[in-house]
Residue frames relative to the residue before (quaternion, step in Angstrom):
aa qw qx qy qz dx dy dz
M 1.0000 0.0000 0.0000 0.0000 0.00 0.00 0.00
E 0.1170 -0.8052 0.5800 0.0392 3.55 -0.70 1.10
I 0.1185 0.7595 -0.6308 0.1059 3.56 -0.71 1.12
D 0.5713 -0.6056 0.4164 0.3652 3.55 -1.13 0.56
Q 0.6631 -0.5583 0.3376 0.3668 3.54 -1.21 0.60
I 0.6228 0.5422 -0.3501 0.4421 3.59 1.04 -0.72
T 0.6653 0.4939 -0.2991 0.4732 3.58 0.94 -0.91
A 0.6469 0.5246 -0.3181 0.4529 3.58 0.95 -0.88
R 0.6587 0.5050 -0.3090 0.4644 3.57 0.96 -0.86
R 0.6529 0.5151 -0.3135 0.4584 3.58 1.00 -0.85
L 0.6617 0.5020 -0.3099 0.4627 3.60 0.97 -0.84
L 0.6286 0.5270 -0.3359 0.4629 3.58 1.06 -0.69
Q 0.7104 0.4527 -0.2523 0.4762 3.57 1.07 -0.78
E 0.8168 0.2649 -0.0972 0.5032 3.58 0.93 -0.95
G 0.5169 0.6878 -0.3999 0.3159 3.58 1.23 -0.38
C 0.4295 -0.6983 0.5231 0.2330 3.53 -1.30 0.43
F 0.3116 -0.7506 0.5616 0.1552 3.54 -1.32 0.34
F 0.1216 -0.7424 0.6522 0.0928 3.53 -1.17 0.70
I 0.1198 -0.7994 0.5882 0.0254 3.57 -0.40 1.27
F 0.0098 0.8044 -0.5879 0.0852 3.56 -0.58 1.21
L 0.0724 -0.8563 0.5111 -0.0183 3.57 -0.08 1.33
G 0.8163 0.3040 -0.2202 0.4391 3.53 -1.23 0.64
V 0.3828 0.7346 -0.4842 0.2818 3.60 1.22 0.28
P 0.4415 -0.7053 0.4755 0.2855 3.63 -0.70 0.97
E 0.5546 -0.5986 0.4620 0.3474 3.55 -1.10 0.67
G 0.7706 0.3346 -0.2609 0.4756 3.56 -0.96 0.88
T 0.4601 0.6638 -0.4570 0.3725 3.59 1.27 0.02
E 0.3819 -0.6877 0.5575 0.2651 3.59 -1.04 0.72
F 0.0484 0.8018 -0.5893 0.0870 3.56 -0.63 1.14
G 0.0732 0.8189 -0.5667 0.0532 3.57 -1.02 0.71
I 0.1688 -0.7405 0.6369 0.1319 3.50 -1.37 0.23
D 0.8380 0.0330 -0.0867 0.5378 3.56 -0.83 1.06
L 0.8238 -0.2289 0.1739 0.4885 3.62 -0.58 -1.08
K 0.6783 0.4661 -0.2858 0.4910 3.61 1.27 0.13
S 0.0083 -0.7891 0.6141 0.0084 3.56 -1.13 0.67
W 0.1276 -0.7825 0.6079 0.0435 3.54 -1.25 0.55
S 0.4161 -0.6126 0.5842 0.3321 3.52 -1.37 0.04
T 0.4048 -0.7608 0.4499 0.2345 3.57 -0.52 1.17
G 0.3388 -0.7297 0.5637 0.1871 3.53 -1.19 0.69
E 0.7436 -0.4178 0.2873 0.4359 3.53 -1.31 0.05
K 0.7464 0.4233 -0.2207 0.4637 3.59 1.03 -0.80
F 0.4178 0.7402 -0.4569 0.2625 3.61 1.23 -0.06
R 0.0159 0.7999 -0.5986 0.0389 3.55 -0.91 1.02
G 0.7846 -0.2786 0.1731 0.5262 3.61 1.23 0.04
V 0.5035 -0.6339 0.5106 0.2898 3.54 -1.37 -0.31
K 0.1475 -0.7836 0.5989 0.0745 3.57 -1.06 0.80
M 0.7841 0.3482 -0.2507 0.4484 3.55 -1.38 0.10
I 0.2908 0.7578 -0.5278 0.2503 3.59 1.04 0.78
P 0.4194 -0.6965 0.5082 0.2840 3.64 -0.72 0.95
S 0.5320 -0.6197 0.4597 0.3487 3.59 -1.03 0.70
G 0.5282 0.6063 -0.4684 0.3661 3.56 -1.13 0.66
L 0.7135 -0.4476 0.3314 0.4251 3.55 -1.34 -0.18
H 0.0372 0.7880 -0.6123 0.0522 3.56 -0.95 0.94
Y 0.2640 -0.7356 0.6028 0.1607 3.54 -1.31 0.47
L 0.0871 -0.7965 0.5983 0.0056 3.59 -0.62 1.17
F 0.0207 0.8283 -0.5537 0.0835 3.56 -0.84 0.96
Y 0.0640 -0.7923 0.6061 0.0271 3.55 -1.29 0.34
N 0.1488 -0.7173 0.6673 0.1344 3.52 -1.41 0.32
S 0.3211 -0.7240 0.5687 0.2219 3.57 -0.71 0.97
V 0.1836 -0.7811 0.5923 0.0731 3.58 -1.09 0.79
S 0.3902 -0.7408 0.5009 0.2191 3.59 -0.79 1.03
N 0.6917 -0.4679 0.3530 0.4219 3.56 -1.29 0.14
T 0.6949 0.4531 -0.2684 0.4898 3.57 1.20 -0.54
G 0.6050 -0.5981 0.3407 0.4002 3.58 1.30 0.11
D 0.4542 0.6712 -0.4664 0.3545 3.60 1.23 0.15
V 0.2614 -0.7848 0.5499 0.1159 3.56 -0.85 1.05
A 0.3644 -0.7369 0.5330 0.2002 3.57 -0.80 1.04
P 0.6537 -0.4925 0.3822 0.4291 3.62 -1.22 0.33
R 0.5518 -0.6457 0.4278 0.3091 3.54 -1.13 0.70
C 0.0675 -0.7647 0.6402 0.0275 3.53 -1.17 0.72
G 0.0952 0.8139 -0.5671 0.0830 3.58 -0.93 0.82
F 0.1520 -0.7770 0.6009 0.1097 3.55 -1.33 0.03
F 0.4222 -0.6696 0.5527 0.2606 3.53 -1.25 0.58
H 0.0408 0.7771 -0.6280 0.0128 3.55 -1.14 0.66
Y 0.2544 -0.7520 0.5910 0.1432 3.54 -0.94 0.94
F 0.2162 -0.8108 0.5364 0.0909 3.56 -0.28 1.32
K 0.2755 -0.7223 0.6119 0.1672 3.53 -1.04 0.90
K 0.7008 -0.4701 0.3279 0.4248 3.57 -1.24 0.40
N 0.8566 0.0667 -0.1048 0.5008 3.60 -0.88 1.08
E 0.3807 0.7446 -0.4820 0.2613 3.62 1.20 0.24
I 0.1660 -0.7449 0.6372 0.1071 3.54 -1.19 0.67
L 0.1290 -0.7935 0.5934 0.0394 3.57 -0.65 1.18
F 0.1685 -0.8100 0.5589 0.0560 3.57 -0.68 1.12
K 0.0989 0.7626 -0.6348 0.0757 3.56 -0.95 0.95
K 0.1019 -0.7834 0.6061 0.0930 3.57 -1.21 0.44
W 0.5593 -0.6451 0.4339 0.2877 3.52 -1.26 0.55
D 0.2904 -0.7218 0.6037 0.1738 3.55 -1.08 0.83
K 0.3204 -0.7895 0.4933 0.1753 3.59 -0.25 1.27
L 0.6521 0.5441 -0.3229 0.4177 3.58 0.95 -0.86
N 0.7975 0.2920 -0.1370 0.5099 3.59 0.82 -1.03
E 0.3443 -0.7776 0.4616 0.2526 3.59 1.36 -0.01
C 0.6078 0.4856 -0.3793 0.5009 3.53 0.74 1.14
I 0.6808 -0.4315 0.3635 0.4671 3.56 -1.29 -0.09
S 0.4567 -0.7056 0.4753 0.2601 3.55 -0.83 0.97
K 0.4096 -0.6932 0.5416 0.2417 3.55 -1.11 0.75
E 0.5539 0.6197 -0.3856 0.4005 3.57 1.27 -0.30
P 0.3497 -0.7560 0.5099 0.2149 3.63 -0.62 1.04
F 0.5623 -0.5638 0.4751 0.3745 3.55 -1.26 0.39
S 0.4315 -0.6682 0.5348 0.2851 3.56 -1.06 0.73
E 0.6553 -0.5144 0.3735 0.4080 3.56 -1.24 0.39
N 0.6446 0.5226 -0.3229 0.4551 3.59 1.02 -0.77
E 0.6334 0.5250 -0.3309 0.4622 3.60 1.05 -0.75
V 0.6537 0.5109 -0.3113 0.4635 3.58 0.95 -0.87
V 0.6584 0.5005 -0.3135 0.4667 3.58 0.90 -0.90
G 0.6565 0.5217 -0.3149 0.4447 3.59 0.95 -0.84
L 0.6592 0.5024 -0.3052 0.4689 3.57 0.98 -0.83
K 0.6636 0.5000 -0.3099 0.4621 3.58 0.96 -0.84
D 0.6396 0.5270 -0.3292 0.4526 3.58 1.03 -0.73
N 0.7605 0.3182 -0.1760 0.5380 3.58 1.14 -0.64
F 0.2394 0.8262 -0.4852 0.1567 3.54 1.21 0.54
R 0.6169 0.5573 -0.3525 0.4297 3.57 1.02 -0.73
A 0.6676 0.4828 -0.2980 0.4820 3.58 1.00 -0.78
L 0.6535 0.5269 -0.3053 0.4495 3.58 1.11 -0.69
D 0.5332 0.6863 -0.3839 0.3120 3.56 1.15 -0.69
Q 0.6677 0.5308 -0.3105 0.4196 3.61 0.93 -0.85
F 0.6871 0.4626 -0.2789 0.4859 3.60 1.25 -0.35
L 0.5997 0.5557 -0.3518 0.4557 3.58 1.31 0.15
G 0.3344 -0.7390 0.5500 0.1991 3.57 -0.88 0.96
P 0.4816 -0.6696 0.4713 0.3122 3.63 -1.00 0.72
Y 0.5687 -0.5772 0.4591 0.3642 3.56 -1.12 0.65
P 0.4408 -0.7022 0.4865 0.2755 3.64 -0.89 0.86
F 0.2062 -0.8535 0.4667 0.1062 3.53 0.32 1.32
S 0.5395 0.6408 -0.4024 0.3692 3.61 1.17 -0.40
I 0.7021 0.4487 -0.2699 0.4826 3.62 1.17 -0.47
W 0.4516 0.7512 -0.4218 0.2320 3.59 1.24 -0.33
D 0.6727 0.4989 -0.3116 0.4490 3.60 0.84 -0.93
K 0.6641 0.4882 -0.3080 0.4750 3.58 0.93 -0.85
W 0.6407 0.5265 -0.3283 0.4522 3.60 0.97 -0.83
K 0.6417 0.5199 -0.3255 0.4604 3.60 0.94 -0.84
D 0.6641 0.5002 -0.3079 0.4626 3.59 0.95 -0.84
L 0.6898 0.4906 -0.2839 0.4504 3.60 0.96 -0.84
T 0.7648 0.3128 -0.1732 0.5360 3.61 1.22 -0.42
S 0.2805 0.8298 -0.4553 0.1596 3.58 1.29 0.27
C 0.7454 0.4004 -0.2194 0.4858 3.63 1.09 -0.61
I 0.5797 0.5875 -0.3797 0.4180 3.61 1.26 -0.01
S 0.1867 -0.7820 0.5870 0.0952 3.57 -0.46 1.18
E 0.6604 -0.4924 0.3805 0.4202 3.56 -1.26 0.32
E 0.6684 0.5091 -0.2983 0.4528 3.57 0.94 -0.90
L 0.6613 0.5080 -0.3166 0.4521 3.60 0.92 -0.88
A 0.6431 0.5187 -0.3261 0.4595 3.59 0.94 -0.86
A 0.6536 0.5193 -0.3117 0.4539 3.59 0.98 -0.84
N 0.6834 0.4872 -0.2848 0.4632 3.59 1.09 -0.68
L 0.7081 0.4775 -0.2552 0.4532 3.60 1.17 -0.56
V 0.6083 0.5671 -0.3692 0.4148 3.60 1.07 -0.62
P 0.6223 -0.5251 0.4046 0.4164 3.62 -1.16 0.41
I 0.6521 -0.5314 0.3691 0.3951 3.55 -1.19 0.51
N 0.6884 0.4720 -0.2887 0.4691 3.60 1.05 -0.72
G 0.5409 -0.6826 0.3636 0.3306 3.60 1.31 0.07
E 0.6809 0.4890 -0.2732 0.4719 3.59 1.27 -0.17
V 0.2211 -0.7338 0.6274 0.1377 3.55 -1.08 0.81
R 0.0611 -0.8220 0.5662 -0.0077 3.58 -0.54 1.17
S 0.4843 -0.6653 0.4851 0.2958 3.56 -1.04 0.78
A 0.7415 0.2570 -0.1693 0.5962 3.57 1.21 -0.50
L 0.3761 -0.7497 0.4991 0.2175 3.57 -0.49 1.19
E 0.4063 -0.6617 0.5671 0.2747 3.54 -1.13 0.67
L 0.1092 -0.8238 0.5562 0.0099 3.57 -0.59 1.19
E 0.0602 -0.7699 0.6336 0.0464 3.51 -1.28 0.49
P 0.6019 -0.5810 0.3896 0.3852 3.61 -1.09 0.55
C 0.4851 -0.6247 0.5210 0.3208 3.55 -1.18 0.60
L 0.5968 -0.5298 0.4482 0.4028 3.55 -1.26 0.31
D 0.6279 -0.5570 0.3809 0.3878 3.55 -1.10 0.60
S 0.6441 0.5349 -0.3234 0.4410 3.59 1.03 -0.74
E 0.6792 0.4883 -0.2880 0.4661 3.60 1.23 -0.47
R 0.5378 0.6387 -0.4044 0.3732 3.59 1.25 -0.13
P 0.4967 -0.6387 0.4861 0.3302 3.60 -1.08 0.65
R 0.3291 -0.7686 0.5238 0.1631 3.56 -1.05 0.79
G 0.5049 -0.6315 0.4456 0.3843 3.60 1.20 -0.05
K 0.2950 -0.7455 0.5640 0.1978 3.58 -1.27 -0.08
K 0.5413 -0.6272 0.4582 0.3219 3.48 -1.12 0.66
D 0.2160 -0.7620 0.6004 0.1110 3.54 -0.99 0.92
D 0.1747 -0.8282 0.5288 0.0626 3.58 -0.36 1.25
T 0.4291 0.7287 -0.4537 0.2810 3.57 1.22 0.02
L 0.6491 0.5277 -0.3232 0.4425 3.59 1.22 -0.42
N 0.5550 0.6264 -0.3892 0.3849 3.58 1.26 -0.20
T 0.0169 0.8104 -0.5822 0.0639 3.57 0.12 1.27
S 0.7225 -0.4351 0.2972 0.4476 3.52 -1.25 0.04
G 0.6127 0.5445 -0.4160 0.3938 3.56 -1.14 0.55
P 0.5640 -0.6436 0.4020 0.3257 3.60 -0.95 0.80
S 0.6908 0.4779 -0.3042 0.4493 3.58 0.95 -0.78
S 0.6434 0.5475 -0.3312 0.4202 3.56 1.05 -0.73
S 0.5873 0.5928 -0.3813 0.3978 3.62 1.11 -0.50
K 0.6454 0.5255 -0.3250 0.4491 3.55 1.20 -0.42
R 0.6062 0.5746 -0.3521 0.4224 3.56 1.25 -0.37
S 0.1197 0.7679 -0.6235 0.0853 3.57 -0.96 0.83
K 0.2218 -0.7687 0.5889 0.1146 3.51 -1.26 0.40
T 0.2730 -0.7321 0.5990 0.1751 3.55 -0.94 0.86
S 0.1433 -0.8265 0.5425 0.0446 3.58 -0.50 1.20
F 0.1376 -0.7719 0.6181 0.0573 3.52 -1.15 0.71
S 0.4108 -0.6461 0.5716 0.2950 3.54 -1.23 0.51
E 0.6949 -0.4501 0.3370 0.4482 3.58 -1.28 0.15
D 0.6435 0.5319 -0.3238 0.4452 3.59 1.00 -0.83
D 0.6247 0.5544 -0.3412 0.4312 3.58 1.09 -0.73
L 0.6855 0.5049 -0.2799 0.4436 3.57 1.09 -0.68
L 0.5834 0.5694 -0.3737 0.4424 3.57 1.27 -0.24
P 0.6232 -0.5245 0.4011 0.4191 3.61 -1.15 0.44
N 0.3305 -0.7590 0.5311 0.1807 3.58 -0.82 0.98
L 0.1132 0.8190 -0.5419 0.1508 3.54 0.00 1.35
K 0.1115 -0.7669 0.6259 0.0874 3.54 -1.26 0.38
A 0.6256 -0.5442 0.3986 0.3917 3.55 -1.23 0.46
K 0.5090 -0.6328 0.4887 0.3188 3.54 -1.00 0.83
P 0.5342 -0.6520 0.4212 0.3348 3.62 -0.74 0.99
G 0.7861 0.3066 -0.2503 0.4748 3.54 -0.94 0.96
T 0.6834 0.4865 -0.2924 0.4590 3.59 1.25 -0.17
E 0.6274 0.5557 -0.3431 0.4242 3.59 1.20 -0.34
L 0.5687 -0.5737 0.4610 0.3672 3.58 -1.20 0.55
R 0.3334 -0.7510 0.5370 0.1910 3.58 -1.00 0.78
V 0.1232 0.8280 -0.5312 0.1306 3.54 0.75 1.12
T 0.6610 -0.5292 0.3708 0.3814 3.54 -1.30 0.37
T 0.3149 -0.7336 0.5749 0.1794 3.55 -0.96 0.93
F 0.3625 -0.7435 0.5205 0.2118 3.58 -0.72 1.04
P 0.5252 -0.6198 0.4704 0.3446 3.63 -1.02 0.73
T 0.4641 -0.6908 0.4784 0.2804 3.58 -1.04 0.73
Q 0.6960 0.4230 -0.2757 0.5106 3.60 1.10 -0.58
T 0.1998 -0.8283 0.5195 0.0636 3.57 -0.58 1.18
Y 0.7316 0.3096 -0.2152 0.5680 3.59 1.26 0.25
P 0.6083 -0.5756 0.3865 0.3863 3.62 -1.12 0.52
A 0.5846 -0.5660 0.4475 0.3711 3.54 -1.18 0.59
G 0.7958 0.2965 -0.2267 0.4768 3.55 -1.02 0.81
S 0.3901 0.7333 -0.4759 0.2891 3.59 1.26 0.18
T 0.4486 -0.6571 0.5350 0.2843 3.54 -1.15 0.69
P 0.6855 -0.4727 0.3368 0.4396 3.62 -1.18 0.28
S 0.6644 0.4933 -0.3156 0.4645 3.60 0.96 -0.79
Q 0.6417 0.5103 -0.3205 0.4744 3.59 1.08 -0.69
I 0.6143 0.5353 -0.3426 0.4677 3.58 1.05 -0.73
T 0.6333 0.5253 -0.3186 0.4707 3.57 1.02 -0.82
Q 0.6566 0.5177 -0.3092 0.4530 3.56 0.95 -0.88
H 0.6802 0.4794 -0.2906 0.4723 3.59 0.97 -0.82
S 0.6174 0.5192 -0.3526 0.4743 3.59 1.18 -0.39
L 0.6634 0.4834 -0.2960 0.4885 3.58 1.21 -0.50
D 0.7741 0.1342 -0.0713 0.6145 3.56 1.15 -0.65
S 0.2371 -0.8346 0.4894 0.0873 3.58 -0.40 1.29
T 0.2276 0.8076 -0.5184 0.1652 3.60 1.12 0.55
F 0.6160 0.5418 -0.3557 0.4478 3.61 0.99 -0.75
L 0.6670 0.4839 -0.2959 0.4832 3.59 0.91 -0.92
F 0.6099 0.5592 -0.3425 0.4450 3.57 1.03 -0.80
E 0.6601 0.5015 -0.2984 0.4730 3.58 0.96 -0.90
Q 0.6419 0.5261 -0.3250 0.4534 3.59 0.98 -0.82
V 0.6656 0.4950 -0.3032 0.4690 3.57 0.95 -0.86
L 0.6289 0.5409 -0.3403 0.4428 3.62 0.95 -0.83
N 0.6418 0.5435 -0.3226 0.4343 3.58 1.06 -0.72
C 0.5822 0.5880 -0.3712 0.4212 3.59 1.26 -0.25
Y 0.6935 0.4715 -0.2643 0.4762 3.60 1.22 -0.38
D 0.5590 -0.5855 0.4667 0.3561 3.55 -1.21 0.52
K 0.7701 0.0960 -0.0406 0.6294 3.56 1.11 -0.80
P 0.5636 -0.6361 0.3993 0.3441 3.62 -0.86 0.90
M 0.6473 0.5407 -0.3253 0.4276 3.61 0.98 -0.78
D 0.5242 0.6486 -0.4148 0.3640 3.61 1.21 -0.30
I 0.5316 0.6097 -0.4232 0.4081 3.60 1.18 -0.33
L 0.6498 0.4817 -0.3099 0.4997 3.59 1.13 -0.65
G 0.5952 0.5536 -0.3580 0.4595 3.57 1.13 -0.60
E 0.6645 0.4812 -0.3056 0.4832 3.58 0.98 -0.83
L 0.5993 0.5512 -0.3559 0.4586 3.59 1.07 -0.71
Q 0.6845 0.4637 -0.2807 0.4875 3.59 0.93 -0.89
F 0.6163 0.5533 -0.3415 0.4444 3.59 0.99 -0.79
C 0.6823 0.4776 -0.2827 0.4759 3.58 0.86 -0.98
Y 0.6206 0.5509 -0.3366 0.4451 3.56 1.05 -0.75
I 0.6765 0.4768 -0.2916 0.4796 3.59 0.90 -0.92
C 0.6428 0.5231 -0.3300 0.4520 3.60 0.95 -0.83
F 0.6846 0.4476 -0.2895 0.4971 3.58 1.10 -0.61
L 0.7052 0.4824 -0.2827 0.4359 3.58 0.71 -1.09
V 0.7859 0.2925 -0.1415 0.5260 3.58 0.84 -0.98
G 0.7568 0.4035 -0.2100 0.4694 3.58 0.93 -0.92
H 0.3603 -0.7729 0.4575 0.2520 3.59 1.33 -0.13
S 0.3917 0.7277 -0.4727 0.3060 3.59 1.12 0.66
L 0.2995 -0.7555 0.5567 0.1723 3.60 -0.57 1.13
E 0.5451 0.5979 -0.3888 0.4406 3.58 1.19 -0.50
A 0.6745 0.4820 -0.2834 0.4820 3.58 0.97 -0.88
F 0.6306 0.5445 -0.3368 0.4386 3.58 1.02 -0.78
E 0.6346 0.5272 -0.3323 0.4570 3.60 1.01 -0.77
Q 0.6615 0.4799 -0.3095 0.4861 3.61 0.99 -0.76
W 0.6040 0.5487 -0.3529 0.4577 3.59 1.04 -0.74
K 0.6648 0.5010 -0.3072 0.4611 3.59 0.92 -0.88
K 0.6388 0.5324 -0.3350 0.4430 3.60 0.99 -0.77
I 0.6802 0.4716 -0.2929 0.4787 3.59 0.91 -0.89
F 0.6417 0.5251 -0.3157 0.4614 3.57 0.97 -0.89
N 0.6562 0.5139 -0.3020 0.4627 3.58 0.92 -0.91
L 0.6340 0.5379 -0.3292 0.4476 3.58 1.01 -0.80
F 0.6500 0.5165 -0.3160 0.4592 3.59 0.91 -0.88
C 0.7277 0.4465 -0.2345 0.4648 3.56 1.00 -0.85
S 0.6753 0.5094 -0.2825 0.4525 3.59 1.26 -0.10
C 0.6436 0.4988 -0.3203 0.4841 3.58 1.25 0.29
E 0.1609 -0.7586 0.6184 0.1270 3.55 -1.17 0.58
N 0.6760 0.4939 -0.3006 0.4569 3.57 0.87 -0.91
A 0.6427 0.5467 -0.3283 0.4247 3.61 1.07 -0.69
I 0.5428 0.6523 -0.4017 0.3442 3.59 1.13 -0.54
K 0.7164 0.4027 -0.2491 0.5124 3.59 0.92 -0.86
Q 0.6552 0.5360 -0.3196 0.4258 3.58 0.97 -0.85
H 0.7805 0.1895 -0.0885 0.5892 3.59 1.09 -0.73
R 0.0122 -0.8717 0.4895 -0.0202 3.52 0.90 1.03
S 0.6786 0.5016 -0.3032 0.4428 3.61 0.87 -0.91
I 0.6356 0.5168 -0.3334 0.4667 3.60 1.05 -0.73
Y 0.6754 0.4869 -0.2938 0.4695 3.58 0.94 -0.85
D 0.5995 0.5540 -0.3581 0.4533 3.57 1.08 -0.66
Q 0.6896 0.4551 -0.2710 0.4938 3.57 0.95 -0.91
F 0.5939 0.5774 -0.3568 0.4319 3.58 1.09 -0.70
L 0.6428 0.5220 -0.3263 0.4560 3.60 0.94 -0.83
S 0.6521 0.5038 -0.3137 0.4717 3.60 1.02 -0.77
V 0.6500 0.5246 -0.3126 0.4524 3.56 0.97 -0.89
I 0.6957 0.4834 -0.2785 0.4526 3.57 0.84 -0.99
E 0.6006 0.5667 -0.3703 0.4256 3.59 1.00 -0.70
L 0.6792 0.4703 -0.2843 0.4866 3.59 0.99 -0.82
Q 0.6901 0.5122 -0.2947 0.4178 3.57 0.86 -0.96
V 0.6656 0.5213 -0.3170 0.4298 3.58 0.87 -0.91
Q 0.6580 0.5154 -0.3148 0.4498 3.58 1.10 -0.62
E 0.7114 0.4482 -0.2573 0.4763 3.61 1.20 -0.37
I 0.6575 0.5469 -0.3286 0.4008 3.59 0.98 -0.77
P 0.5169 -0.6351 0.4620 0.3406 3.63 -0.94 0.78
E 0.4994 -0.7085 0.4103 0.2833 3.57 -0.71 1.08
E 0.5986 0.5880 -0.3719 0.3970 3.60 1.09 -0.61
F 0.6496 0.5136 -0.3231 0.4580 3.60 1.17 -0.46
L 0.6213 0.5569 -0.3417 0.4326 3.56 1.25 -0.21
A 0.6427 0.5403 -0.3174 0.4407 3.58 1.24 -0.30
D 0.4384 -0.6576 0.5473 0.2755 3.53 -1.10 0.77
I 0.4742 -0.7132 0.4372 0.2745 3.57 -0.67 1.12
V 0.6908 0.4939 -0.2887 0.4422 3.58 0.98 -0.83
S 0.8045 0.2834 -0.1383 0.5033 3.57 0.68 -1.10
N 0.3395 -0.7620 0.4768 0.2768 3.57 1.32 -0.31
N 0.4117 0.6790 -0.4946 0.3534 3.57 1.16 0.61
N 0.4409 -0.6578 0.5367 0.2912 3.55 -1.09 0.69
F 0.4027 -0.7601 0.4592 0.2218 3.55 -0.34 1.30
V 0.6894 0.4802 -0.2913 0.4575 3.59 0.82 -0.97
Y 0.6376 0.5301 -0.3303 0.4510 3.58 0.95 -0.83
V 0.6722 0.5035 -0.3045 0.4494 3.59 0.85 -0.97
K 0.7044 0.4584 -0.2746 0.4672 3.59 0.88 -0.91
L 0.6318 0.5211 -0.3451 0.4585 3.59 1.06 -0.64
R 0.5641 0.5588 -0.3900 0.4662 3.59 1.12 -0.50
D 0.6481 0.5090 -0.3118 0.4729 3.58 0.97 -0.87
L 0.6654 0.5084 -0.3063 0.4527 3.57 0.94 -0.89
F 0.6723 0.4910 -0.3058 0.4619 3.60 0.82 -0.95
R 0.6301 0.5202 -0.3302 0.4725 3.59 1.06 -0.73
A 0.6681 0.5061 -0.3001 0.4554 3.58 0.95 -0.89
V 0.6469 0.5046 -0.3215 0.4728 3.60 0.96 -0.84
K 0.6514 0.5301 -0.3114 0.4446 3.57 0.94 -0.90
N 0.7559 0.3895 -0.2045 0.4849 3.60 0.94 -0.88
S 0.5669 0.6204 -0.3800 0.3865 3.59 1.25 -0.17
D 0.5542 -0.5878 0.4731 0.3515 3.54 -1.39 0.02
A 0.3027 0.7696 -0.5115 0.2332 3.59 1.20 0.41
D 0.5853 -0.5990 0.4181 0.3518 3.55 -1.21 0.57
G 0.6907 -0.5174 0.3363 0.3769 3.52 -1.29 0.44
K 0.6120 0.5674 -0.3550 0.4214 3.59 1.08 -0.68
L 0.6688 0.4800 -0.3007 0.4815 3.58 0.96 -0.87
K 0.6431 0.5216 -0.3249 0.4569 3.58 0.99 -0.80
C 0.6334 0.5207 -0.3253 0.4710 3.60 1.07 -0.73
K 0.6422 0.5225 -0.3234 0.4582 3.57 1.04 -0.78
A 0.6456 0.5031 -0.3161 0.4799 3.57 1.02 -0.79
E 0.6512 0.5067 -0.3162 0.4682 3.58 1.00 -0.77
R 0.6225 0.5317 -0.3387 0.4637 3.59 1.07 -0.70
L 0.6419 0.4966 -0.3189 0.4896 3.59 1.01 -0.79
N 0.5932 0.5728 -0.3417 0.4508 3.56 1.05 -0.79
R 0.7032 0.4589 -0.2634 0.4749 3.59 0.82 -1.01
T 0.6288 0.5482 -0.3379 0.4358 3.60 1.00 -0.80
L 0.6994 0.4625 -0.2705 0.4731 3.57 0.87 -0.95
T 0.6099 0.5365 -0.3491 0.4673 3.57 1.11 -0.63
R 0.6702 0.4922 -0.2969 0.4694 3.59 0.99 -0.82
L 0.7102 0.4755 -0.2687 0.4442 3.59 0.91 -0.90
Y 0.8391 0.2011 -0.0483 0.5031 3.57 0.84 -1.02
Q 0.3979 -0.7232 0.4634 0.3224 3.57 1.32 -0.07
W 0.2847 0.7420 -0.5445 0.2683 3.58 1.04 0.78
D 0.2973 -0.7766 0.5359 0.1460 3.58 -0.84 0.96
F 0.0330 -0.8149 0.5781 -0.0248 3.56 -0.47 1.24
T 0.3832 0.7129 -0.4999 0.3083 3.58 1.16 0.46
H 0.8066 0.2633 -0.2088 0.4863 3.56 -1.32 0.32
L 0.0880 0.8435 -0.5231 0.0842 3.57 0.90 0.97
D 0.6914 0.4893 -0.2869 0.4475 3.58 1.08 -0.63
S 0.5481 0.5978 -0.4136 0.4138 3.58 1.25 -0.11
E 0.5348 -0.6432 0.4443 0.3207 3.57 -1.11 0.64
D 0.5165 -0.6074 0.4979 0.3412 3.55 -1.15 0.64
D 0.6507 -0.5388 0.3625 0.3935 3.55 -1.15 0.58
E 0.6992 0.4817 -0.2895 0.4418 3.59 0.90 -0.87
D 0.7085 0.4315 -0.2597 0.4944 3.58 1.22 -0.46
A 0.5128 0.6583 -0.4208 0.3558 3.58 1.24 -0.26
P 0.5513 -0.6170 0.4338 0.3567 3.60 -1.06 0.67
V 0.3953 -0.7024 0.5422 0.2375 3.53 -1.10 0.75
I 0.1863 -0.7870 0.5807 0.0935 3.59 -0.72 1.05
V 0.1178 -0.8069 0.5786 0.0170 3.53 -0.65 1.17
D 0.2717 -0.7578 0.5749 0.1465 3.56 -0.77 1.05
L 0.2301 -0.8102 0.5279 0.1090 3.57 -0.37 1.24
G 0.3963 -0.7331 0.4673 0.2952 3.54 1.29 -0.29
T 0.4763 -0.6433 0.5084 0.3175 3.55 -1.28 -0.21
T 0.3157 -0.7499 0.5518 0.1830 3.53 -1.12 0.67
C-alpha cells in the first residue's frame, strides 16, 4: 500500500483500531471493499480512517468449507479502539464484552500489539467514501438488524401452526351421483408445499416497507392507470417514511453495500425496489430535482462495481438495470427538468454505453414487449 507521508502520519495520529483476538488462522476477514485470509499473527487492523465502515468475516472449517458471511457496520470516532474476540464454540464474533481489566491490559501493551495489526487498505478509501456518502451513523443504526449483524444467510425458524396455510377445498371433483358428492380434494400451490419458515426475529434488515396502495384513495379508473404509469405518488409516500428525504439514497447505498460486500440477497431485493421506484417516475424528477441529481451520481458508481450477472433477470435474461435506466433516461428527456440535470443524465448514458456497450438510442421507441402486435388476417 502506497500512501503519501503526510497521510500516513495523520492516520498514525488520528486513525482508529479494530482489535480482533483469537481469530483462527485461515479465516476470511475483511473491512469495506477488501478481504484477506488471516494468518497466525493476525490481531486486527490499524490506521482506520474515522467514519462508517463495514467489517465482515467467513469462518472456514478444517476441510476448507466456507461458512456464510457475517458482518456489521461501525462508525469509528477519531482514535477509537474497538475490541472484539472470537467465539470458538459458535465460530463467530463473541457476544461477551471485554472486561475493564482486559482493555487496560491491551492498551498498556499496545506498542507490542502494533506489529500484529494490518494497516487499513487506504487505496480503497476514496471509493468507499463515495459509495457510502449518504449513509449517516443514525440511518445505518436504524437499518441494521436488531442483533447488529448482517448475515448472507438469514436465520430462519418455523412459523406458528396458526400461521400455516390450510389449503382450500377443490369442488371440481364433485360430479353427479350421491357417492361423488362425498369426494373432495385439498389443493396446494407449490409455495404451500415448501417449508413455511420466517426470519428469526431480530435478524432481518429493518428496511423501509413500501405502501401497498400506489394511488390516492378515491381515484377513478383512469387516475389509477395514470398512477401505474407514473409512480410519483408512491415515491412521495415512500419519502414520507424518512426523517430526511435524502435518506432514501442512504438506504439505497446501505442495501448496496449489504449486498456487494455482505452478500445479502435480502438487501439486493430492497435495492432493486428503490432503484425501480426512481426509474418509474417522471413528475417527481422536477419536484425532487436535488434527490435525482444525487441519485444519478450514486448509480453511476454502483453500476460500475456490481457484478453484471446479478443485474440480469434469470427468466427473461434481460438486464434489469439497463431496462430501468432506459425508462429513467426517457423520463428525464421528456420531463421539465433543467438542462443541467438532463446533461448529467446524458453523461451517465454515454459512460454506461462506453463501459458496457449498452444501447440507449431510440429512447422514444417502444420496447419489443410493449409494441403492438400486428396480425395479418389475409384475404378471403
